[in-house]
N, C-alpha and C positions, 0 to 999 in steps of 0.2 A: 615578420611573424604575424601576419594578418589572420591566421587561423589558430593561434596559440590557445591551447586548452580545449580545443574542439575535438570531437571524435567523429570520424567519417567512414562511410562504407562506399566503396566504388565497385559496382558489378562489372564483370568483364575486365577487371583490373590487371589481369595477367599479361596483357599484350596491347599493342596499338594505342589508341587514344586513351583507353582506361589506364594503362601504365603511365602515360604522360601525366594524367590527372593525379594519380597516386603520388608520383615523384614531386610534383609541384605542391600538393597539399602538405606533404611531409616537410619540405623545405620551409614552408610557411608556418610550421609549428603544430600541425594536426597529427593526431594519432590515427592511423588509417588501417582499416580492414580491407584487404585485397580479396574480393570475392570472385570466384571464377569456376566454371565447370571443369576446367583443367587445373587440378590441385597443384601439380608440379610447377606450372607457370605462375600460379598465385604465390606459391612459396618463394620462388626465385625473386619476384618483385618485392615481396614483403621483407625478405632478408636484406635487400638494399636499403630499406628505409626504417628498419626496426619496427615493422608493422605486424599485423596479424593476418595470416592466410587461412581462408576457409573455403571449402568446396561447396558449390550450390548450383542447382539447375533452376534458374530463375523462372522457367516456364512451368514448373511443377509445384503445386500448392504444398505438398508434404515436405518437399525439399526446402522451400522457402521458410516454412514454419520452424523446421528444425534448425536451419541456419540462423534465423532471427533469435531463437532462444539461446543458441550458443554465442552469438555475437554480443548479446546483452550481458551474458554471464562473463564473457572475456573482457568487455570494454565498458560496461555500464551504459548509461543513457546515450543514445545516438543523436548527434546534433545535425549531421549532414548525410543525405542519401544521394548518391549519383547513380542513376539508372542508365548505365552505359552499354551493357551487354546487348548485342544485336547481331542479326544475320540477314542475309539476302538470298533470293533465288537468282539463278543465272539469267542473263539477258535473253529473253525470248518473247514471242507474241503472248499476250495475256491469256489466251485460251489454251495455250500449250503448257502452262504451269499446272502441274498435277495437284490433286487435293492435299496430298501429304506435304508437299512443299508449301502450299498456301497456309495450311494449318500451323506448320512449324514457324514460318515467318511471323504470323500474328501471335503465336504463343510466346515467342522470345521477345519480339519488339513491342507488343501491346499488352498482353495478359500479364507479363512480368511487372509492368508498372502498377497494375491493380494489386497484384500479390504483394509487392513490396510496400505499397501504401497500407494495405490491410494489416501488415505485420508491424509497421513502424509508426504510422500516423498517430495511433492512440497514445504512444509514449511522448511524442512531440506535443500533442494537445495538452497532456498533463503538465509538461514542462513550460508550456506557453511560448515556445520558440522552436525554430528549426528551419532548415533550408533543404529543399529537394530540387535536384537538377536532372532533367531528362535530356539525354543526348539524342536529338532527332537527326535531321539531315536536310541539306538543300533539296533533296528529292521530295521532301514534304512541302516545299515552298514553290519550286520550279521543276516539275517532274521531267524526267527523260523518258523517251519511248522504250518499251521492252523491259522495263523494271516496274511494271504497273502495280503489282501487289506490294512490293517493297515500298514504292512511293506512297501508296495508300496507308501502309502501316506507320510511316513517319508523319504523314499528315494527321493521322489519328493521334500520334504522340503530341503534336503541337496543340491540337484542340484539347487533349487531356490536360496538358500543362496549364492552359488558360482557365479551364473550369476548375481544376484543382486549386489554382491560385485564388480564384474568387471565393470558393468555399472555405479555404483554410486561412485566409487573411485574418478573420476575426480571432483566430487562435494564435496569432503571431508567427505563423508558418508561411514562408515565401516559397514559391514554386516557379522555376524558370526552365528554359530549354536552350540548348545550343544546336545550331544548324550548320555543321561543317560540310565542306565539299570533301570529296574523296581524298584520302591521304595514304601515306605509306604504312598501311595496316594489313593484316591478313585478309581483309575483304576486298582489297584493291583489284586483284585479278578477277574476282567474281563480278565486280561492277563492270569492268571493261570487257568481260567475256574471255579475253586472252591478254596476257601481259607481254606485249611486244613494244619495241621502240616506236613503231608506227601508231599503235593504239594510244600510247602515252602522249605522243605529239598531238594527236587528234583530240584527246581528252583535255590536255593542257591549253589548247587553243580556245577553249570555252571559258577559261579563268583569266580575267583581265590582269591580275598580278602575276600570272604565268608560273605558278607553282601549286603543288598539292598542300592541303592542310597537314600540319605535323602534330605529333603528340604534345609538343611543347606549346603550340598555338592553343590547343584545346585546354591544356593545363592552366595556362595563363587566364583564359577567358572563364574557365570554371572557378578558379580561385577568386576572381573578382565577384562573380555572381553569388558565390557562397559566403562571402565575407561581409562584414558590417559596412564596408564601403558601398555596398549595393542595397542598403537597408530600405531604400524607397523603391526598389525595383522588384516587381513580381508580375508574372504572367507574360513575360517577353520570350520570344524565340530569337536569340542573337545569332545572326549569320556570321560564321567564321569561315569565309569562303573566297577571299581574294577578289570579291566583286562578281562572283558567279551568278548571283540572283538579280543583278541590276538589269 
């Protein structure tokens, strides 16, 4: 019960890594808000853990503002924010990614962190405590070709994590990141370009432990970083990647 009595929000919590984090937080005693652009998916996961399901487009300022107001009304003060929602563009040469794709990747992967901070950091400052966790990627540490702007958005997230950690430390707020390798999530086929046995074998050959990250892996790491066990840890980007970045 490492998160007993805590309230947490997990964006993109309706599937993949986000759902794994929601389930782990709930088993450790947290009351969790499952936030997702797909309200049906959010509701399905929330029902598993007796949580709260709310729809939000984390790239849109008005949507985040409305969501934040509703979340506070439903749950009270928020102790933990997990910025997990993310998207990618399909693998292609950097100059072939069109402007709409570029804008969407940075709106969901980067601007969302700013919007969530603007909505929830003031309350954490007032409380004098809080934990923020940004789900980045090994792509932000050791980039692959043809995912250039996705890689850059995750590198941005890692730098944002570090600067947020420095600025918010005097207020008792810790900020960390996770850098998973690709996993069995809805984005896997997008990362690989096509989901075939051959592509999976090629992808797995770059991971020393020989498997993808799982939602459970991310849930376990997230729980540690957001718990009091990690009270002296802030500003790190923990690689959950089976050795991919070595």
